[in-house]
C-alpha positions as CSV (number, residue, x, y, z in Angstrom):
1,M,87.4,91.9,120.7
2,A,85.6,94.5,122.6
3,D,82.1,95.9,121.5
4,K,82.9,99.6,122.9
5,L,86.1,101.5,123.5
6,N,86.4,104.5,125.6
7,W,89.1,106.5,124.8
8,G,91.2,109.5,126.2
9,I,93.5,111.6,124.0
10,L,96.6,113.2,125.6
11,A,97.2,116.6,123.5
12,T,95.2,118.6,121.5
13,G,97.3,119.0,117.8
14,G,96.3,118.1,114.3
15,I,96.9,114.5,114.8
16,A,94.6,114.1,118.1
17,R,92.2,116.5,115.8
18,Q,92.0,113.7,113.2
19,F,92.1,110.9,115.7
20,A,89.2,112.6,117.2
21,G,87.4,112.9,114.4
22,G,87.6,108.7,114.0
23,L,86.2,108.4,116.9
24,K,83.2,110.2,115.5
25,V,82.5,107.6,112.7
26,S,84.1,104.8,114.8
27,K,82.1,101.2,115.3
28,T,83.7,100.7,118.4
29,G,85.3,104.1,119.9
30,T,83.8,106.7,121.9
31,L,86.0,109.9,123.4
32,V,85.4,110.2,126.8
33,A,88.6,112.5,128.1
34,V,90.6,114.9,126.6
35,G,94.1,116.4,128.4
36,S,95.7,119.3,127.3
37,R,98.6,121.3,129.1
38,T,95.5,124.1,129.5
39,L,92.3,123.3,130.5
40,E,91.5,125.9,127.4
41,S,92.5,124.1,125.2
42,A,90.7,120.9,126.4
43,Q,87.7,122.6,126.7
44,K,87.7,124.3,122.8
45,F,88.8,120.2,121.7
46,T,85.9,118.9,123.6
47,E,83.3,121.6,122.4
48,T,83.9,120.0,118.6
49,Y,84.9,116.6,119.6
50,G,83.3,115.7,122.9
51,G,84.6,114.1,125.9
52,T,85.5,115.9,129.5
53,P,87.9,118.4,129.1
54,Y,91.2,118.1,131.6
55,G,93.7,120.3,132.3
56,S,96.5,117.6,133.0
57,Y,97.5,114.7,130.9
58,E,97.3,112.8,134.1
59,E,93.3,113.5,134.8
60,V,93.1,111.7,131.7
61,L,95.2,108.1,133.0
62,A,93.1,108.9,136.3
63,D,89.5,109.2,135.0
64,P,87.9,105.4,135.7
65,N,86.0,105.7,132.8
66,V,89.0,105.8,130.0
67,D,90.2,102.1,129.4
68,A,92.1,103.3,125.7
69,V,94.4,106.3,125.4
70,Y,95.6,107.6,122.4
71,I,99.4,109.6,123.1
72,A,99.5,112.2,120.4
73,L,102.1,114.2,122.0
74,P,105.5,115.2,120.5
75,H,107.8,112.3,119.8
76,H,110.4,112.8,122.5
77,M,107.2,112.7,125.3
78,H,105.6,109.2,123.8
79,Y,108.5,107.3,126.3
80,D,107.5,108.3,129.5
81,W,103.8,108.8,128.8
82,T,103.5,104.8,127.5
83,I,105.1,104.1,130.6
84,K,102.2,105.7,132.6
85,C,99.4,104.8,130.7
86,A,101.0,101.3,131.3
87,E,101.1,101.4,135.0
88,A,97.7,103.4,134.4
89,G,96.5,100.1,133.3
90,K,95.2,101.5,130.3
91,A,95.4,100.1,126.6
92,I,98.0,102.1,124.3
93,L,97.7,103.9,120.7
94,C,101.0,105.8,120.4
95,E,101.6,108.1,117.3
96,K,105.1,107.2,115.5
97,P,107.7,107.1,115.8
98,F,107.0,105.2,119.0
99,T,110.3,106.8,120.6
100,L,113.5,108.6,119.8
101,N,115.5,105.1,119.4
102,A,114.9,101.9,120.2
103,I,116.8,101.4,123.8
104,E,114.1,103.5,124.7
105,A,111.6,101.5,122.7
106,E,112.7,98.5,124.1
107,R,112.5,99.8,128.0
108,A,109.2,101.3,127.6
109,L,107.6,98.4,126.1
110,T,109.6,96.1,128.9
111,E,106.9,97.9,131.5
112,V,103.7,97.8,128.6
113,K,104.3,93.8,129.2
114,K,104.8,94.3,132.7
115,H,101.3,95.7,133.6
116,G,99.4,93.5,130.5
117,V,98.3,95.9,128.3
118,F,97.5,96.5,124.9
119,F,100.2,98.5,122.7
120,M,100.2,99.5,118.9
121,E,102.2,102.0,117.4
122,A,99.7,104.5,115.6
123,F,100.8,103.5,111.6
124,M,97.5,104.2,110.6
125,Y,97.8,102.7,107.1
126,R,98.7,99.5,108.5
127,C,95.2,98.8,109.6
128,H,93.5,99.6,106.4
129,P,92.0,97.0,104.1
130,Q,94.5,98.5,101.3
131,T,97.4,97.5,103.3
132,I,96.0,94.1,104.0
133,Q,95.3,92.9,100.9
134,L,98.9,94.5,99.6
135,K,100.7,92.1,102.2
136,E,98.4,89.2,100.5
137,L,99.6,89.8,97.2
138,I,103.3,89.6,97.8
139,Q,102.9,86.5,99.8
140,S,100.9,84.9,97.2
141,G,103.7,85.2,94.8
142,A,101.3,87.9,92.5
143,I,104.5,89.5,91.6
144,G,107.2,86.9,91.9
145,E,110.0,87.4,94.2
146,V,110.4,91.2,95.4
147,R,113.8,93.1,94.4
148,V,113.1,96.5,94.8
149,V,110.7,98.9,96.5
150,N,110.7,102.7,95.9
151,A,108.8,104.8,98.5
152,E,108.0,108.2,98.8
153,F,106.4,110.6,101.7
154,G,107.5,114.2,101.9
155,F,105.5,117.8,102.5
156,H,106.0,121.6,102.1
157,A,106.0,123.4,105.4
158,G,107.4,126.9,105.7
159,K,110.7,126.8,106.7
160,E,109.5,129.5,109.2
161,W,106.9,126.7,110.6
162,T,107.0,126.6,114.6
163,N,106.7,122.8,115.7
164,F,108.6,120.5,117.4
165,R,109.0,118.6,114.0
166,T,111.5,121.4,113.4
167,D,113.9,121.1,116.2
168,G,116.3,118.8,115.4
169,A,116.7,118.2,119.8
170,Y,113.0,116.2,120.1
171,G,113.3,113.8,117.2
172,G,112.3,116.2,114.5
173,G,113.0,116.5,111.0
174,G,111.4,114.6,107.5
175,L,112.5,111.0,108.8
176,M,111.1,110.5,112.2
177,D,108.1,111.7,111.1
178,V,106.5,110.8,107.4
179,G,109.7,109.2,106.9
180,T,109.0,106.2,109.4
181,Y,106.2,105.3,107.0
182,C,108.6,104.7,103.8
183,V,110.9,102.3,106.4
184,S,108.0,100.5,108.3
185,M,106.7,99.7,104.7
186,T,109.4,98.5,103.3
187,R,110.0,96.1,105.8
188,L,106.6,95.2,105.9
189,V,106.9,94.6,102.0
190,A,110.5,92.6,102.8
191,G,108.9,90.5,105.8
192,A,112.9,90.4,107.1
193,E,115.1,93.5,108.7
194,P,117.8,95.3,107.0
195,K,121.3,94.2,106.7
196,T,122.6,97.9,106.0
197,A,120.9,101.6,105.7
198,H,122.1,104.6,104.7
199,Y,120.4,107.7,104.7
200,C,121.3,111.4,102.8
201,A,120.2,114.0,104.5
202,Y,120.3,117.6,104.3
203,I,120.5,118.7,108.0
204,G,119.9,122.7,108.6
205,D,120.5,124.9,111.3
206,K,118.2,123.8,113.6
207,G,119.7,120.2,113.5
208,Y,116.6,118.5,111.9
209,D,116.9,116.6,108.5
210,E,114.8,119.2,106.2
211,I,114.9,116.9,103.3
212,G,116.5,113.2,102.5
213,S,117.1,109.9,101.0
214,G,117.8,106.6,102.3
215,C,118.4,103.1,101.0
216,M,118.2,100.1,102.5
217,K,119.5,96.3,101.6
218,F,117.9,92.9,102.7
219,P,118.7,89.5,103.3
220,G,119.0,88.2,99.7
221,E,118.6,89.7,96.0
222,F,116.4,93.0,97.7
223,T,116.9,96.7,98.1
224,S,114.9,99.9,98.6
225,S,115.1,103.4,98.4
226,F,113.1,106.1,99.7
227,G,112.3,109.9,99.6
228,T,111.1,112.0,102.8
229,G,111.3,115.8,104.1
230,I,109.1,118.2,105.6
231,H,110.0,121.0,102.9
232,V,109.7,119.2,99.7
233,N,106.4,118.2,97.8
234,L,107.1,114.5,97.2
235,R,104.5,112.0,95.1
236,N,104.2,110.2,98.2
237,D,103.2,106.7,96.4
238,L,104.9,103.0,96.5
239,T,106.1,100.9,93.6
240,I,107.0,97.5,94.3
241,Y,108.8,95.4,91.7
242,G,109.1,91.8,91.3
243,T,110.7,89.1,89.1
244,E,107.2,88.6,87.7
245,G,106.1,92.1,87.4
246,S,105.5,95.1,90.1
247,I,102.5,96.3,92.0
248,H,102.0,100.7,91.9
249,I,99.9,101.9,94.8
250,S,98.8,105.7,93.8
251,D,98.4,106.9,97.7
252,P,99.4,104.3,100.4
253,W,99.6,106.4,103.4
254,K,96.3,108.5,103.2
255,V,94.1,106.1,101.1
256,S,92.0,109.0,100.1
257,K,91.4,107.9,96.8
258,S,94.1,105.3,95.9
259,V,94.5,102.6,93.1
260,M,96.7,99.9,93.8
261,T,97.6,98.4,90.0
262,V,98.9,95.0,89.8
263,N,101.0,94.0,86.3
264,K,102.6,90.5,86.0
265,R,104.3,89.9,82.9
266,G,101.9,88.1,80.7
267,S,98.6,88.8,82.8
268,D,96.1,92.0,81.6
269,P,96.7,94.7,84.5
270,Q,94.9,94.2,88.0
271,V,93.3,97.3,89.1
272,F,91.9,97.7,93.1
273,E,90.3,100.6,94.0
274,Y,90.4,102.3,97.7
275,K,88.2,105.2,98.7
276,S,88.2,106.9,102.4
277,T,87.9,109.5,103.7
278,N,90.1,110.7,106.6
279,D,88.0,110.4,109.5
280,E,87.2,106.8,108.2
281,L,91.1,105.8,107.4
282,Y,91.0,106.5,111.6
283,A,88.0,104.9,112.6
284,I,89.2,101.6,110.8
285,E,92.6,102.2,113.3
286,A,90.3,102.6,116.3
287,D,88.3,99.6,115.8
288,T,91.4,97.1,115.1
289,V,92.5,98.5,119.0
290,A,89.2,96.9,119.9
291,Q,90.0,94.5,117.5
292,F,93.0,92.6,119.3
293,L,92.4,94.6,122.7
294,E,92.5,91.0,124.5
295,A,95.4,89.7,122.4
296,K,97.1,93.0,123.8
297,E,98.9,94.2,120.4
298,C,97.4,93.7,116.9
299,P,99.4,91.6,114.1
300,Y,98.9,93.9,111.9
301,M,101.5,96.2,113.7
302,T,103.2,94.0,116.6
303,V,105.5,95.5,119.4
304,Q,108.4,93.3,118.1
305,D,107.4,95.2,114.6
306,T,107.7,98.5,116.5
307,I,110.8,97.6,118.0
308,D,112.8,96.5,114.6
309,N,111.2,99.5,112.9
310,M,113.0,101.8,115.4
311,K,116.6,99.8,115.0
312,A,116.0,100.5,111.2
313,L,115.7,104.3,112.0
314,D,118.5,104.3,114.2
315,M,121.0,103.0,111.6
316,L,119.6,105.7,109.2
317,R,120.0,108.5,111.7
318,K,123.7,107.0,112.3
319,S,124.5,106.9,108.9
320,A,123.9,110.5,108.3
321,G,125.0,111.7,111.6
322,L,121.8,112.6,112.9
323,H,121.7,112.6,117.0
324,F,119.0,113.7,118.7
325,A,120.1,115.9,122.1
326,M,116.6,114.3,124.5
327,E,117.2,111.0,123.3
328,A,118.6,108.3,125.8
329,A,121.9,106.8,125.8
330,E,122.4,103.2,125.9
């Protein structure tokens, strides 16, 4: 475990600001460098969050004070910059989805392993105590054998929104943004990989899935469904049904004020309450990197987990005919 970890951040967008806010209350992390396409943008960022501003991403990797790098760049840039971070000997926390497809993920993670650096895909909810307790409840048989999982994560951005998430060429759309949470959570609960996966989506003129619903079938008597989108507000909750009861989580992703209710047949409901500020949520993620730095990966979101999640996303996209012009081919 690293008692202290100096961080660099690549990009200055919304998710970069959220992670930087987390570093301010982190037990282990300090922001020391921020890179942007323009020095002006980096300077504005560091005025609020601290660190040395750089007008390029390369300068962050060249900074000897940087131990770990948070890649907050658009989806299609994760592949190249993961490899560059690994070559620079920096620990890596890469925003989800890791890459545009599983082929890219496997190639990039081969380089990560070659250079012997820490890597974790930034599913912050995986590091939170609520998710850790959920996994323990499932494994202990709290609701018997799991049979069905229903998950939702969607938000309503205007159709005029100008963002890489609204460009199909660059991996935009609901599935590769908030839908990745639903897929990764379902796989965590299943403890297995889907045998079949189908995604029914509305793909607009810009080539991205504006809204969509998916289903997956896992080994045994286990099925799942999820809803996602970037132009629709959903409940953003999670329900797990088992042979002996069910578990409902009101806020599985951001855990701002969440209630996890365990209903087991013949027993009174068990209620667990969690409350985290957004800064605390990302601080937990940063501290988790420090905790498992020497192990090179985090048990809550392993390297193999990242590869398998990308494979599941590939299956879902293929079923919907959703292709990204920027993704690598075999």
